Structure formats: C-alpha cells, structure tokens
C-alpha positions as CSV (number, residue, x, y, z in Angstrom):
1,M,78.2,73.3,97.7
2,V,78.5,70.3,95.4
3,T,78.2,70.0,91.6
4,Q,74.7,69.3,90.3
5,V,75.5,65.8,89.1
6,A,76.4,64.7,92.6
7,L,73.9,62.9,94.8
8,E,73.5,63.7,98.4
9,P,77.1,63.4,99.7
10,E,78.3,61.3,102.5
11,A,79.9,63.3,105.3
12,P,83.2,62.5,107.0
13,P,83.0,61.7,110.8
14,G,82.3,64.8,112.8
15,L,80.4,66.5,110.1
16,K,76.6,66.5,109.4
17,V,75.6,67.5,105.9
18,S,72.0,68.2,104.9
19,P,70.3,69.6,101.8
20,A,69.8,73.4,101.7
21,A,68.6,76.0,99.2
22,Y,70.0,79.2,97.9
23,S,67.1,81.1,99.7
24,M,68.7,79.9,102.9
25,L,72.0,81.7,102.3
26,P,71.9,85.1,104.1
27,G,73.0,87.8,101.6
28,W,73.1,85.5,98.6
29,D,71.4,88.1,96.4
30,A,73.7,91.0,97.6
31,D,77.1,89.5,96.8
32,T,78.9,91.3,94.0
33,F,80.6,88.1,92.9
34,D,83.7,90.1,91.8
35,G,86.6,87.8,91.3
36,V,84.6,84.7,92.0
37,I,84.7,83.1,88.5
38,P,88.4,83.6,88.0
39,A,88.9,82.1,91.5
40,L,86.7,79.1,90.6
41,L,88.8,78.6,87.4
42,N,91.8,78.3,89.6
43,S,90.1,75.5,91.5
44,C,89.1,74.0,88.1
45,K,92.7,74.1,87.0
46,A,93.9,72.0,90.0
47,I,91.0,69.6,89.9
48,G,91.3,69.2,86.1
49,K,94.8,67.7,86.6
50,Q,93.3,64.7,88.6
51,A,92.1,61.5,87.2
52,D,88.3,61.4,86.3
53,D,87.6,59.0,89.2
54,A,89.6,60.9,91.8
55,E,87.5,61.7,94.8
56,I,87.3,65.4,95.7
57,G,87.6,65.7,99.4
58,P,86.9,63.2,102.2
59,K,84.2,60.7,101.4
60,A,84.1,62.3,97.9
61,L,82.1,65.2,99.5
62,G,82.9,67.3,96.4
63,G,82.1,64.5,94.0
64,L,84.6,63.1,91.5
65,A,87.0,65.1,89.3
66,A,84.9,64.1,86.3
67,D,81.8,65.9,87.9
68,W,83.6,69.2,87.6
69,K,84.3,69.0,83.8
70,Q,81.0,70.6,82.6
71,P,80.7,73.4,85.2
72,C,84.4,74.2,84.7
73,A,84.0,74.4,81.0
74,A,80.9,76.6,81.4
75,A,82.8,78.9,83.8
76,K,85.6,79.3,81.3
77,E,83.1,80.7,78.8
78,L,82.0,83.3,81.3
79,G,85.2,85.1,82.0
80,E,84.8,87.9,84.5
81,A,81.0,87.8,84.7
82,D,78.7,90.4,86.3
83,A,76.9,89.6,89.6
84,A,73.6,88.4,88.0
85,T,75.4,86.1,85.5
86,A,77.7,84.6,88.1
87,R,74.8,84.1,90.5
88,A,72.8,82.3,87.8
89,F,75.9,80.2,86.9
90,F,76.2,78.8,90.5
91,E,72.5,78.2,90.8
92,R,72.6,76.3,87.5
93,W,75.7,74.1,88.3
94,F,75.9,73.7,92.1
95,V,73.6,72.5,94.8
96,P,74.0,74.0,98.3
97,F,74.3,71.8,101.4
98,Q,74.5,72.9,105.0
99,A,77.5,71.5,106.9
100,E,77.4,71.3,110.7
101,D,80.1,70.4,113.2
102,V,78.3,67.6,115.2
103,R,80.6,68.4,118.2
104,G,78.9,71.8,118.5
105,T,82.1,73.7,118.7
106,G,81.4,75.7,115.5
107,G,84.1,77.2,113.3
108,L,86.9,79.6,113.7
109,F,87.5,82.4,111.1
110,T,90.8,84.2,110.9
111,G,92.2,86.8,108.5
112,Y,95.1,86.6,106.1
113,Y,97.3,89.3,104.6
114,E,100.5,89.4,102.6
115,A,103.2,91.1,104.6
116,E,105.6,93.6,103.1
117,L,109.1,93.5,104.5
118,D,112.5,95.0,103.7
119,A,115.3,92.5,103.1
120,S,118.8,92.1,101.8
121,R,120.3,89.3,99.6
122,T,123.4,89.3,101.8
123,P,123.8,89.7,105.6
124,D,125.0,93.1,106.9
125,S,124.9,95.0,110.2
126,L,121.2,95.7,109.8
127,H,120.0,92.5,108.1
128,M,121.0,89.6,110.3
129,Y,118.0,87.2,110.4
130,P,117.8,84.7,107.5
131,L,114.9,83.2,105.6
132,Y,115.8,79.6,104.7
133,R,115.2,77.5,101.6
134,A,114.0,74.0,102.3
135,P,116.8,71.5,102.8
136,K,117.1,68.7,100.2
137,T,116.7,66.1,103.0
138,P,113.7,66.8,105.2
139,T,114.6,67.8,108.7
140,T,112.9,67.6,112.1
141,L,115.1,70.1,113.8
142,T,113.2,72.3,116.1
143,R,112.9,76.1,115.7
144,A,115.3,76.6,118.6
145,E,117.9,74.3,117.0
146,I,117.6,76.0,113.6
147,E,117.8,79.5,115.2
148,A,120.9,78.3,117.1
149,G,122.6,77.6,113.7
150,A,121.9,73.9,113.0
151,L,121.4,74.6,109.3
152,R,124.3,77.0,108.8
153,G,126.9,76.2,106.2
154,Q,124.5,74.5,103.8
155,G,123.8,77.5,101.6
156,L,120.1,77.6,102.5
157,E,119.9,81.2,103.5
158,F,118.6,83.3,100.6
159,L,117.3,86.5,102.2
160,W,118.1,88.4,105.4
161,L,115.6,90.5,107.4
162,K,116.2,93.2,110.0
163,D,113.8,91.9,112.7
164,P,113.5,88.3,114.1
165,V,109.9,89.1,115.0
166,D,109.1,89.9,111.4
167,A,110.7,86.7,110.3
168,F,108.6,84.8,112.9
169,F,105.3,86.3,111.7
170,L,106.2,85.8,108.1
171,Q,106.5,82.1,108.9
172,I,103.0,82.2,110.4
173,Q,101.6,83.9,107.4
174,G,103.4,81.7,105.0
175,S,104.1,84.3,102.3
176,G,104.9,87.9,101.8
177,I,106.4,90.6,99.5
178,V,110.0,91.4,100.2
179,K,111.4,94.8,99.1
180,L,115.1,94.4,98.4
181,V,117.7,97.0,99.5
182,C,119.4,96.6,96.1
183,G,116.2,97.5,94.3
184,G,113.1,95.7,93.2
185,E,111.0,93.3,95.1
186,M,110.4,89.5,95.4
187,R,107.4,87.5,96.5
188,V,108.2,84.6,98.8
189,G,106.1,81.7,99.7
190,Y,105.8,78.5,101.6
191,A,108.3,75.8,100.6
192,G,107.9,73.3,103.4
193,N,108.3,72.9,107.2
194,N,110.4,71.0,109.7
195,G,107.7,68.5,110.6
196,Q,107.2,69.9,114.1
197,A,103.7,70.6,115.5
198,F,102.5,74.2,115.4
199,V,102.1,75.9,118.8
200,A,100.2,79.2,119.0
201,I,102.3,81.4,121.3
202,G,99.4,83.8,121.7
203,K,97.4,81.2,123.6
204,L,100.5,80.6,125.8
205,M,100.8,84.3,126.5
206,V,97.2,84.6,127.4
207,A,97.3,81.5,129.6
208,E,100.4,82.8,131.4
209,G,98.9,86.3,132.0
210,I,101.5,88.0,129.7
211,I,98.7,89.6,127.6
212,D,95.0,90.0,128.3
213,K,92.7,87.8,126.4
214,K,90.3,90.6,125.5
215,S,93.2,92.6,123.9
216,A,95.0,89.7,122.4
217,S,95.8,90.2,118.7
218,M,98.7,89.8,116.3
219,Q,99.6,93.4,117.0
220,T,99.7,93.1,120.8
221,I,101.7,89.9,120.5
222,R,104.2,91.6,118.1
223,D,104.4,94.6,120.4
224,W,105.3,92.5,123.4
225,L,107.9,90.5,121.5
226,R,109.6,93.7,120.3
227,A,109.5,95.3,123.8
228,N,111.0,92.1,125.4
229,P,113.7,90.9,123.0
230,E,115.4,88.5,125.5
231,Q,112.1,86.8,126.5
232,A,110.9,87.0,122.9
233,R,113.4,84.5,121.6
234,V,112.4,82.0,124.3
235,M,108.7,82.6,123.6
236,M,109.0,82.2,119.8
237,N,111.1,79.0,120.3
238,R,108.1,77.5,122.2
239,N,106.6,77.2,118.7
240,P,108.9,74.4,117.4
241,R,107.5,74.6,113.8
242,F,109.8,76.3,111.3
243,I,108.8,77.4,107.8
244,F,111.1,77.3,104.7
245,F,110.5,79.7,101.8
246,R,111.0,79.9,98.1
247,E,110.7,82.7,95.5
248,I,107.2,82.9,94.1
249,K,106.9,83.8,90.4
250,E,103.1,83.9,90.3
251,N,101.3,87.2,90.6
252,G,100.1,86.5,94.1
253,P,100.5,84.1,97.0
254,V,100.0,80.4,96.3
255,G,97.8,78.3,98.6
256,A,98.0,74.7,99.6
257,M,95.9,73.7,96.5
258,G,98.8,74.9,94.4
259,V,96.9,77.8,92.8
260,T,97.2,81.6,93.2
261,L,94.9,82.9,95.9
262,T,92.3,85.5,95.1
263,A,92.0,88.4,97.5
264,G,88.6,88.3,99.3
265,R,87.6,85.0,97.6
266,S,90.1,82.3,98.7
267,L,89.4,80.6,102.0
268,A,91.7,78.4,104.1
269,V,89.9,75.3,105.4
270,D,90.4,72.1,107.3
271,P,90.8,69.5,104.4
272,A,89.7,66.7,106.8
273,F,86.2,68.1,106.5
274,V,86.1,70.5,103.5
275,P,87.2,69.5,99.9
276,M,89.8,71.7,98.4
277,G,88.5,73.8,95.5
278,L,84.9,73.7,96.7
279,P,82.7,76.9,96.7
280,L,81.6,77.9,100.2
281,W,79.2,80.5,101.4
282,L,80.8,82.6,104.1
283,D,78.4,84.0,106.8
284,T,80.3,85.8,109.5
285,T,81.0,89.4,110.7
286,W,83.8,91.9,110.1
287,P,86.3,91.6,113.0
288,V,87.5,95.2,112.5
289,A,86.3,98.3,110.7
290,H,87.0,98.2,107.0
291,G,86.7,101.5,105.2
292,V,83.0,102.5,105.6
293,I,82.2,99.1,106.9
294,K,81.8,99.0,110.7
295,K,83.2,96.3,113.0
296,G,80.6,93.6,113.5
297,A,78.8,94.2,110.2
298,P,77.8,91.1,108.2
299,L,80.5,89.6,106.1
300,R,78.8,87.4,103.6
301,R,80.2,86.2,100.3
302,L,81.0,83.2,98.1
303,M,84.5,81.8,98.7
304,L,86.6,79.1,97.3
305,A,88.5,76.5,99.5
306,Q,92.0,76.9,98.2
307,D,94.3,76.9,101.2
308,V,94.6,75.2,104.6
309,G,95.2,76.6,108.1
310,T,97.5,75.3,110.8
C-alpha cells in the first residue's frame, strides 16, 4: 500500500506493481486490526526522522517521507483504535497496490519467535558457550575461526550459554530473552555480523540426505545437531555468518528498521523490493495448528514491513 498522495509508483526491477482495491484483499473486513495502529506509529517514528524529500524504499515505492506526515499525524490521534475505526483509517489514507514477482517464483513466508534461554554472566562448568558483543573494528573472521577462539582476550564475551546449538539458533533468530542464573532476565538483540554470507544448513542437510525434506524443520535440525555433537560443530561452521549481540532495553525485539517489533503485526521483508515501514496485506495459511486454528487455515492480516530476513 502507498499513501493517498502518491501517484502510481514505479516498481524496482523484478517487481510488477498494479492498482488494486480493498475489495480485492481476501479477509480485509475480518481483520481485528489489534495492534496495527501502534505498529504503524513505530513506522512513522522511523520515517519521521528522515528528510522530507527522502525516498521511502526502492524507486520511492513508498513515496517520500513528507507524504507520511498527514497519515502519521492522523494515526497518532487514533491511539489503539477498534477494528472499524482502524479499517476506515487505512481506507482513507492508503491506496492498495498489488505487487507481483515477475520471475514467477512467488514469495517465501517464515515464522519468527523470541527464544528464551538460560545464561550466566560468567563461564562455569555448565555455561561454556559465549555470546559476543560486536568488536569495535569490523571483522570478516568466519564462524569456524571465531568458534576456535579468534576473538578471545578482547573482552567481547558478555553472556555464556549451556548449549552451542542454542547459541547457533539464537544467532539465526537475532534476538531472545535470557534468564540469568544470578536472577532476573535480559533481552538481547542483533548488534552486527562478521560480513560473511549466510548459509542455510537445513538446505545442506536435506541435499545431503541427512534429514528428509518433508520433515525438515527447525526442530528436526536442532534434534539432529544435539544427537550428533561432533558432526554438529562441523555442520554449523558451514554457515560462516556469525552474529554479535547487545543488551536490548526496549520492551520487545528491535527490527532492522530500528523500531520495536509488534507480535503478529511486524513483517520481515526484502528491502530491495519492499519499502521499510510500509503496510502490507498478508494472505497466506497457518503452517501449524495455533490454538483452535487448524494447520492450513487462512492467515490474513495487515502487517508492517519493519524487519528484514537473511
């Protein structure tokens, strides 16, 4: 969607954008819109820091920063609106467009969750696997080199975990809640990476027949790594990207846009095609059962592009 004041946007290469209508959005009238306006205000906060003539997204697909002033001001007046009010707000201030991948490959939707792990501020016989702060000087050391101790002695270790597999998956998720053995808890989040390309070890494991494609999931990958600790270290090191962490003071994980993510409303996107901050209509299906909702049931709701995926 783009703001009302924007003309028909020019799409970046690989994307076809065409006018649409709210009547074309499956389930538009059924969304509860809970949390949407606060999530939009987070987008407004980040966009409002930019110069008026700043282009929002590739080819200014999301208009200019100045185009957002009026809708953001109107959203601020709403607060936590009910469904009818929120729906009317978007119909007043935003125009829907349909975006298509001209390559015909479609999109990939994945889930995100905030892991909860136990950790210690100092290493001991149980907690031997460190989380690292980002070094002052950017590094291109690989995961294998860092795991072998290339960053030791620099005072970058600030928390220690029990399980190297937990540490690995926390890096993939990018943030989590750490329960400290000394009491209390800490939220940790992304602080940078080592500049290496991300390699999905799940794809490698499927390709090499280690796990079956039909049953491949985060849990089956995790189970295999824990059951095969010697091979696990080699497998994890085949993903050379390494993530550094920092303590997060905000009440929730912070996305790539620099704002707190809203559960069920923040979406990770590819910023080469989708402007950060933009409202997007999600039309997919639930990958697993969720309470009374069955696997495969429609999952349709308004989202905000506030994070990026690897």
